[in-house]
C-alpha positions in Angstrom: -172.7 -128.5 229.1 -169.0 -128.3 228.4 -167.5 -128.3 231.9 -163.9 -128.8 230.6 -164.2 -125.6 228.6 -165.4 -123.6 231.7 -162.5 -125.1 233.8 -159.8 -124.5 231.2 -160.9 -121.0 230.1 -158.9 -120.2 227.0 -156.1 -122.6 227.7 -155.7 -126.3 227.2 -157.4 -128.4 229.9 -155.3 -129.9 232.7 -155.7 -133.6 233.1 -157.0 -133.1 236.7 -160.1 -131.3 235.2 -161.4 -134.7 234.0 -161.9 -135.7 237.7 -163.7 -132.5 238.4 -165.9 -133.1 235.3 -166.6 -136.6 236.5 -167.7 -135.2 239.9 -170.0 -132.7 238.2 -171.5 -135.3 235.8 -171.8 -138.0 238.5 -172.5 -136.0 241.6 -173.1 -139.0 243.8 -169.5 -140.1 243.2 -168.1 -136.8 244.3 -167.2 -138.0 247.9 -165.1 -140.8 246.4 -163.2 -138.4 244.1 -161.9 -136.1 246.8 -158.8 -138.1 247.6 -157.8 -138.7 243.9 -158.2 -135.0 243.1 -156.2 -134.1 246.2 -153.4 -136.5 245.3 -153.2 -135.4 241.7 -153.2 -131.7 242.7 -150.4 -132.3 245.1 -148.2 -133.3 242.2 -148.9 -130.1 240.2 -146.4 -127.2 239.9 -147.3 -123.7 241.0 -148.5 -122.6 237.5 -150.8 -125.5 237.1 -152.1 -125.1 240.7 -153.0 -121.5 239.7 -154.7 -122.7 236.6 -156.7 -125.3 238.7 -157.7 -122.7 241.2 -158.9 -120.2 238.6 -160.7 -123.1 236.8 -162.6 -123.7 240.1 -163.3 -120.0 240.4 -164.5 -119.8 236.8 -166.9 -122.7 237.6 -168.3 -120.8 240.6 -168.8 -117.6 238.6 -170.4 -119.6 235.7 -172.8 -121.2 238.2 -173.7 -117.8 239.7 -174.4 -116.3 236.2 -176.5 -119.2 235.1 -178.1 -120.1 238.5 -181.7 -119.3 237.4 -181.5 -121.5 234.3 -181.1 -124.7 236.3 -180.8 -124.1 240.0 -179.9 -127.7 240.9 -177.1 -127.9 238.4 -175.8 -124.5 239.5 -175.8 -125.6 243.1 -173.9 -128.7 242.3 -171.3 -126.8 240.3 -170.8 -124.3 243.0 -170.6 -127.0 245.7 -168.1 -129.1 243.9 -165.9 -126.1 243.0 -166.0 -124.6 246.5 -165.4 -127.9 248.3 -162.4 -128.6 246.1 -161.0 -125.1 246.4 -161.3 -125.1 250.2 -159.8 -128.6 250.4 -156.8 -127.8 248.1 -156.2 -124.1 248.9 -157.6 -123.6 252.4 -160.1 -120.9 251.5 -162.2 -119.5 248.7 -160.6 -116.9 246.5 -164.0 -115.2 246.0 -165.3 -115.4 249.6 -168.3 -113.1 250.0 -171.4 -112.7 252.0 -172.0 -116.4 252.4 -168.7 -116.8 254.2 -169.3 -113.9 256.5 -166.5 -111.7 255.1 -168.5 -108.8 254.0 -167.1 -105.6 255.5 -169.0 -102.5 256.1 -168.0 -98.8 255.8 
């Protein structure tokens, strides 16, 4: 799977994407990559932070679309992307039912 392509969308990949890809490919190492990702993200400008956030959102959407093809891989993708998004941005852009934000009528 081409995680970098999903994260970058139609633009050139950011260097920080390599750490996200590493977490996806070596899931057991994810806890040890949190701080390096945080530190690298703190040095990004506003435009690159937006690109990073939308890359994480794209990863979550891709995981949802393909969840029945490989549920374990989809769960890992969604987990990594949502943990990083919450850690870096304080909340999920696409919060839905699972976060309890569904509003009625």
